[in-house]
C-alpha positions in Angstrom: 67.2 -38.5 -79.8 67.6 -41.9 -78.9 71.3 -43.0 -77.2 73.2 -45.7 -78.5 73.5 -49.2 -76.5 77.1 -48.8 -76.0 77.2 -45.4 -74.5 73.7 -46.6 -72.3 76.0 -49.4 -71.1 78.4 -46.6 -69.7 75.6 -44.9 -68.4 74.4 -47.7 -66.5 78.0 -47.6 -64.8 77.3 -44.0 -63.6 73.8 -44.9 -62.1 75.2 -47.5 -60.2 77.7 -44.8 -58.7 75.2 -42.7 -58.2 72.7 -45.2 -56.3 75.6 -46.3 -54.0 75.5 -42.4 -52.6 72.3 -43.3 -51.0 70.3 -40.3 -52.1 66.5 -40.6 -52.1 66.3 -40.4 -55.7 64.5 -42.2 -58.8 67.0 -43.4 -61.1 66.3 -43.5 -65.1 67.1 -46.9 -66.2 69.9 -46.4 -68.9 67.6 -47.9 -71.7 65.0 -45.4 -71.3 67.8 -42.6 -71.6 66.9 -40.5 -74.6 67.7 -36.5 -75.1 64.4 -35.0 -75.0 64.7 -31.8 -77.6 61.0 -30.7 -77.1 58.5 -32.2 -74.5 55.0 -32.0 -75.9 52.8 -32.8 -72.6 49.9 -35.2 -72.2 46.9 -35.4 -74.4 48.2 -34.0 -77.7 45.7 -34.6 -80.3 46.5 -37.4 -82.8 45.9 -34.8 -85.8 48.6 -32.4 -84.1 50.9 -35.2 -83.8 50.5 -36.5 -87.4 51.4 -33.1 -88.2 54.4 -32.8 -86.2 55.6 -35.8 -87.7 54.8 -34.1 -90.9 56.6 -30.9 -90.4 59.9 -32.7 -88.7 60.1 -34.5 -92.3 60.1 -31.0 -93.6 62.2 -29.0 -91.1 65.0 -31.5 -90.5 65.6 -32.4 -94.4 68.6 -29.9 -94.7 69.8 -30.2 -91.3 73.4 -32.4 -91.2 74.2 -34.7 -88.9 76.6 -34.1 -86.2 78.6 -35.4 -83.2 78.0 -34.9 -79.6 79.6 -36.2 -76.4 78.3 -37.1 -73.1 80.2 -35.7 -70.5 80.0 -34.2 -67.1 77.3 -34.6 -64.0 75.2 -31.7 -63.0 71.8 -30.8 -61.3 69.1 -28.4 -61.5 68.5 -26.0 -60.0 72.3 -26.6 -58.7 74.2 -29.1 -56.9 74.1 -27.6 -53.6 70.0 -28.4 -53.9 70.0 -30.9 -56.4 66.0 -31.9 -57.6 67.3 -33.2 -61.3 70.7 -35.0 -62.0 72.0 -35.2 -65.1 74.8 -36.0 -67.7 76.0 -32.8 -70.0 76.1 -32.8 -73.6 78.7 -31.3 -75.7 78.9 -29.1 -77.5 76.2 -27.1 -76.3 76.5 -24.6 -79.0 76.3 -25.0 -82.6 74.6 -27.8 -84.4 72.5 -29.1 -81.4 70.9 -26.1 -80.7 70.4 -25.7 -84.7 68.5 -29.0 -84.5 66.1 -27.7 -81.5 65.3 -24.7 -83.3 64.3 -26.5 -86.2 62.1 -28.8 -84.2 60.3 -26.0 -82.6 59.8 -24.4 -85.9 58.0 -27.7 -87.1 55.8 -27.9 -84.0 55.2 -24.4 -84.3 54.0 -25.0 -88.0 51.8 -27.9 -87.0 49.8 -25.5 -84.4 51.2 -26.0 -81.2 52.9 -23.1 -78.9 56.8 -22.6 -79.5 58.6 -23.3 -76.0 60.4 -20.1 -75.4 62.4 -21.6 -72.5 66.0 -21.7 -72.5 67.4 -25.2 -74.0 69.7 -27.0 -71.5 71.0 -30.2 -73.2 71.2 -32.8 -71.0 70.3 -36.7 -70.0 68.2 -36.8 -67.0 70.1 -39.3 -64.7 67.6 -39.0 -62.0 65.0 -37.0 -60.3 66.0 -36.5 -56.2 62.8 -36.9 -54.2 63.7 -35.7 -50.6 67.1 -34.3 -49.1 67.2 -37.4 -47.3 70.6 -39.3 -47.7 72.1 -36.4 -50.0 75.2 -35.5 -48.7 77.2 -38.4 -50.8 75.2 -37.3 -53.7 76.3 -33.6 -53.5 79.9 -34.5 -52.9 80.1 -36.6 -55.8 78.3 -33.9 -58.2 80.7 -31.0 -56.3 83.7 -33.2 -56.8 83.5 -32.0 -60.6 83.2 -35.6 -61.9 83.7 -34.7 -65.7 84.7 -38.1 -67.3 83.8 -38.5 -70.7 81.1 -41.2 -71.4 81.1 -41.5 -75.2 80.3 -39.6 -78.2 77.8 -40.7 -81.2 76.6 -39.0 -84.4 73.4 -37.4 -84.1 71.6 -39.1 -87.6 68.0 -38.7 -86.6 65.4 -37.4 -84.7 62.3 -39.6 -83.3 58.9 -38.4 -82.5 58.4 -40.7 -79.4 55.0 -41.1 -77.4 55.4 -41.8 -73.8 52.9 -43.2 -71.2 53.3 -43.5 -67.7 52.5 -46.8 -65.8 53.1 -48.1 -62.4 56.4 -49.6 -63.7 57.8 -46.6 -65.1 57.4 -44.9 -68.3 56.9 -46.8 -71.6 58.2 -45.1 -75.0 56.8 -45.9 -78.3 58.8 -44.4 -81.5 56.0 -43.0 -83.6 58.2 -41.8 -86.5 61.8 -41.3 -87.1 63.4 -38.4 -89.2 66.9 -39.1 -90.8 69.2 -36.3 -91.0 71.3 -35.6 -93.9 74.6 -37.4 -94.0 77.7 -34.9 -94.1 79.0 -33.7 -97.4 81.8 -36.2 -98.9 85.1 -34.0 -99.5 
């Protein structure tokens, strides 16, 4: 799911605060921010990508749009030894996991194996490369920083190809699948 520009701007402010901690990390550029519902890996055959696109249109045709809020910093595996620094997404139950399940069904119907790992909705802000200079970052994460960044309506899902270059990843949207608008009252 793509992130709207106004939320990317707010994430840029957070990114600057994180960079000021001096942690040895690679921080994701705000323009590259997105919520990954399913990562397929490298070298997916074109026929499989096409089939997944078709199945996404079928599976998501009945999924209704909903709102998410980005709020709170955290880390995987934990804030004591952060490897991935992330921004949380609320609500973590309800429509978002249901959307993820629909995406998994589409991927499975296209002949790709289902991902059985637990889904933890988040935006990756950075990847910690070493424990060098980690003290300030750890303190920031432990402080319970939980300011809301913004809310957005999830109205579509994009099938995106990422290509790694020496200047970072380059993303290409292959297809966008709209979600059903909410019912009128």
